[in-house]
N, C-alpha and C positions, 0 to 999 in steps of 0.2 A: 487599602485593604494586605493583608498580609500574603506576600508573595513566599511559596512553598516551591523551592527548588527540588525537592524531592520530590512531589507531588509530579513536577512538569517532567522530569528527566524519567520517572516511570511512564508518564504519557507518552513522552518522544518515542519510549522503547515499544509500545502498544502500536502505535500510529508508524512507527517502524516494519512494526511485523506486519501490519497492514500490506505497506507498499509491498514489501518481498512477497507475501501472497500473489498482491494484483500481479507482479510482475512476473512470477511465477507462472500465471494465467496467459500471461502475453506473449503467445506464440502464435506467428505469421509466419508466411514465405519468407518474408524480407529477412526475418531475423536468424533462419534459417541460412540464408545466404551470407549474412555477414559473418556468421559461426563464431570462430574463434576472438575476430577484430572487436567485437563487441562483448565478448561475452563476460569481462572483466570490468566493465564501464556498468557503475550501479545506475539504476532507476531511482527518480526520487521526485516528489511533487514540491512546489513551489507557487506562491503567489505574490502580486505586488505591493509594496508596503505604501501605506499611506499617509496623508499628512494632516492632522487636527487634533482634537483633544477625546479625552477619555472620559464616559461617564463613570465616576467614583462611586463603588459600592461595595456593602458588606455582605455575604454569603454567609446565612443563617439556616437553621433547622429550625423549622415550626412545628408545632403540634396544634393540631385542629381540632378544636372544642365547639360545641352548640353555646350562643349567648346565654340562652335559656335550658339549661340543662340541670335535671333533677331525676335522682334515685329514688323510686316510688317504695316507702314500706307501709306497711297496714298501722293503724294507731291502736288495734286491739286484735288478740288472740281469736282464732278461729278455723274452720276448717272451709276451705274454699269449695262451694258450691257450684259457681259460674263462672268463667271468662267470656267476658264480651268481646277482646279485641287480639287480635296477633300481632306478632312483628313485624315491622313494617306499616301498619296501620297507623293513616293520619287522625288525630282525635283533636277534640274542642275542648275547651277547659270547660269542667264538671261533667263531661261525659263518663259515664261508668264504664269501667274498665274491669272489674272484680267484683263478685258477692261472695260475700261467708254465709255458714249455716246461721240463723238468726232466729230459730228456735225458741234459744235460751234468752236471749236478750228482749224478744217479743215479751214472754211470760213476765221478764223483770219490769218492761213498760207496764204490764196491765195491772201486776202488783201495784206500782206505784200509783197507776190512776186508782186502783182502788181504796189505796190509804187515802188520797187527796180526797175521794169522794164521802170517806169517812171522816175526814176532820172538816169538810164543811159542813155534813150535817151537824156535829157536834158544835159547830161556830152558831148555827141557826139556833140551834137547842140553848145555849147558853144566851144568845141575844133575846130569844123568846121567855126564857127564866129571868129575865133583868128588865123586861116590859113589863111582866106580870106583877114582880114586885114594885116595880115604877109606880103602877096604878094603885095597886092595893095602900103602898105610902102615900099619894096623894088622898085618898080616901080616909085613910086613918089620921091625916093633918087636918082636913077638914073638922072630922070628930074632937081632934084634939081641939080645935081652937074654939068649939063648941064645950068643950071639957066634958065630953061623952068617951073620952078613953085616957088611957095613963099614957105618962111618961115611957114606962117602960117598954110598952108597944111600940112605940115609935123607934125607941131605940135599937129594938129587935130588927125591926125592919131597915133601919139605917145599916146593921151589921151585917144584913142579908143580902142588902145592895150592892155593898162593897165588894163581898163576895162573889156574886153574879159578876160584876163588872171584871172581877178578876180571871172568872172563869171564860169571860169573851176574851181577854187579851192572851190569855193561855191559850183557847181555839183557834186564836188569828195564828199565832206563831206556829202552831203545829200544822196550820193549813197552809200557812207559807212554807213550811221545811218541806211540807210532802211535796206542795206545788214544785217547788226547787228541785227534788228529788225525781218528780215524774219528767220537767224538764232535762236533768241529766241523764236520766234511761233513754230518753227518746234521743239525744245526741250519740249516746252510745248505739243505739240502735242503726241511727243513721250510717254510722261509720262501718257497718257491715258493707257496706257498699261504697267500695275505693273509686274515687272519680279521680278525673285526669287534671294537676293543679294548673297546668298550663297548655295552650294551643301547640302541637307538637305533634311529632313522629315517634311511634313506639318501639323500643328496640331493647337488647338483652332481655327478652322473658327468662323469667325463672320461677313459672308457676305453672302448677298442674292441679285438674280438677280431684278433691280428694285430699291436696296438701295440707298439713297444718303448717299455720304461720303463725307467726308474733312480730311485733314491732323492732325484732332485730333482721325480719326474715326479709330481704331484697325481691322485689317482684318483678319491677320493669325498670327501665331508664328511658326517659322522656324529654327529646329534646326540640328546637324549633331548627330545622335543617337548612330554611332558606336564609336564616341569619346568623355567620358563624363566625367564630373569633382565633384567629392564629397567636399563639403565643409562642415568642421567642426569646431567648437567653442573651442578654447583652453583656460584656465585660466591660470594665470600668474605663478601659482607653478607648471604648467604642464612645463610650457617652459625649467625650470631646467631640464628636462629629455626627451621629445620628441624635436627631431631636424630633419630637412629635410633628407629624403633617407632612413628613417627607414621604416619597413615591415607596412603596413595596412593591415588588412583582413576585407573585407566587406561583410556582411551577407545577402543572399537573399533569398526570399521565406519565408516559414514558417516552424519552427520545430515542430509544431504540425502536418501538412499535411505531413511530412516525405520528403518535396520536399527543404529542405535549402540546399543551396551551398554556397562556399565562393570563392569570388574572390579574389586575392592577387596583391597588387600594393604596390607602394612607396610614401610617404608622398612627395608631389614634392613642395610648397611652403608655407611659415609661412610668414604673414605680420607684419613687425615690429613695427606696431604702435598697440598700445591697446586702447581700448576705457578707458576714464578716469572715467567712470561710473562703467560699471561692469568690470574695469580690465581684459578684455578678448581681443584676436585677431584672425583672422579667420584663417586655414589651409586648402590648398588644396589639393587632392589626383587627380590626373588624372588615368584616366581607359580606357583602350580599351576594348568594352562590346561588340565582336562581336557577340554572341549568344543572344544578347538583352535582359539579365535578367534585366537590370535597367532601369527606365525609370526617364526623368526628373521633379521634384517635388516630387519623391519619398524621404521618410524618412527611412535610412538604419542603423541599428548597427555597427560600426567600431570599431574594435582594433587596436590600435596602437602599436608595440612590440618595446619597447624599452632597451632589456635586461633579463639578468636571475637572478636568487635569488641566494646566498649560499646555500648549500648543508643541505639537512635536511627531516624529514619524513613529506611525503605528504598525505594529506588527501582530500577528496572534501570537500568544505564549508559547503554541509549539515549536515557533521560529528559533527560540530560545534555546542555545545550546551551550553545556561546558566541555569544552575541551578539554579530554582525558590526559592530554600529553601537556598542556601548561596551566591547567587552570583556570584559564579565561572563559569569561562568559560573552558570548558572541551567536553572528548569525553566518549562516554560509550563504552568501551571494552569488547565483550566476549574472556575471557582469556582461554578458554577452547577449541576454535576450532583451528584446526592446518590446513596445508597445504593439509591435505585429501579432503578439503572440495572445490568442485567445483562451481565456480562461474557460474549466471546462466545471458547469454544474453540476451533471451528475452523473456517474457511471454505474449501469444497469446491465446485468448477466454479463455477456463477453462482449458488449460492445464498448471495449475501452478506448479512451480517446489515444491518438497517438502522441509517442514520446519524440523529442527533439533528436536530430544529430548530436553526438555526443558535444558537450560544451564547457568549458571552463567554469569551475565552481571554487571562491576562496573564502576561508573564514576571515571575519573581521571581529576584532571586539567591540562592543558597543557599552553605553551606560544606561541603565533601565533609570529613568526621571518620573515615570507615572505608571503605576500598575492596577489593571483593572481585574476583572474574573477571567476573561477569556483573550485579553489583547494587553499589552504592555506599549508604554510609551518611549523612545528609546533616543539615545545621539550616538552615531559613529557611522549610519550611513542616509542617505539620501531615499528622501521620498519618492515610488518608483521603481526600487530597485528590486527585482527576484529575488525572494529570499526562501530558501527550502524549508518546507513545515515538516515534511515527512522522509525520513531515510538518512537523517544526518549522521547516525552511526556508521552509515556505509561509507560516509566519504572523509573518513578520518585518516584511515591508512590508503585510501584509495589512490588512483592517479591523478586526481586533481580535475579530473573532469565527472560529468555525470550527463543521462539521458533523463530530460525534465519534460514531467507531464504538469502543466499551464493548471492549476484546480482555482475554484474561485473562494471567495471568504466565505459566502453563505456556508460552501460545504465543509471547510477547513474548521468553523467555529462550529457547527454542527456536532462535527466529530469530537473537538474538544469538550461540547457539552455533556458527551453520553458518559453513564458511569463506566468503570473500566469494566465492570463486566459485560454491561452491556456492548461495549465497544469490542472485547475479546470476541462475544457471541458473534456480534456481524462480521468481523474477519473470518471465524470459521464458517459463517454461512455466506460466505462469496459477496457479503452486499459491499 
């Protein structure tokens, strides 16, 4: 994953602001007694560095869409006479949603039905005429065999029979045409009732009773909210790492509000075609969202996990600091702290954990050898070292000492996971 030093610097600045506000709140009898002796000693937070490997991931922004999502348009023009559903209703395929005024279309059906009946009668009449001529021809033929009728009579009857046969064919064609017209008009009439094309939930209603609508009028959007799809953009350099089937973590809710949830799924599809301008393509993640934490149209952060780094000393990204005096990248280490220090899980209200006595802190240059979203693997310090994660800016020109509040990894990672606006809000709210 691309490691953004600018983002880390900004985030460290916000975390430092948090530390300063916490320190400003820390006022008890001990601090008053110490007075000027500790006034110039900054307060910072620190965690113990770990040893291990990092999950490698790409952080992406995903767009939620319904697996089956359709915009509903009428197939014919008309005025809405009745609306059978409301936004948010669940519907089944074939269920009526909207009825249009149908008097005109019913009249057209009745006219087509009347034409079909007329042509049916004409066919019967032509068939009867042919049968009559056929019988007359047989009788005349018998008389002709006995030389009791002329050849002219026979020729006349044969011509009349041919004409009657043509009349039958014409009547059959007219009947077929009228029946086809009747069926067509019935289909048009059926379109005055607009039905759900799929199972799903109704949304984005744009229909009111009395409204004149046509084939270009969007009435509803219907989507299956139980089966969703997350669409993400993949750049060409990501395609060397990201593959179909890899784990995807979708984050919902707000970290600031404490209701963030993680949905795990798999990268389902990757389009093989890249945009020749942006050099990017689209990936899709199928999600079964039975708890309805996601909604079509939402933007959600997504992590695609594509492996693990080699073993290294692991620290939070907020512990990395660029020394403004030397330009070196490194960490501040409180070398005198040991395993007897207990990390603090949470800070609530004014129940702030105690700070240590002033202890020495020293800047150590490090090399970053693996980068995760919230953690980095480094060389240059040993695992188990206490590294400062909040308040490094206070140490640059300080006395080389600090009062340290031991924090937990979970707390620091949670702070890092906050959006900048959320972090500032929590700082201002005293959380």
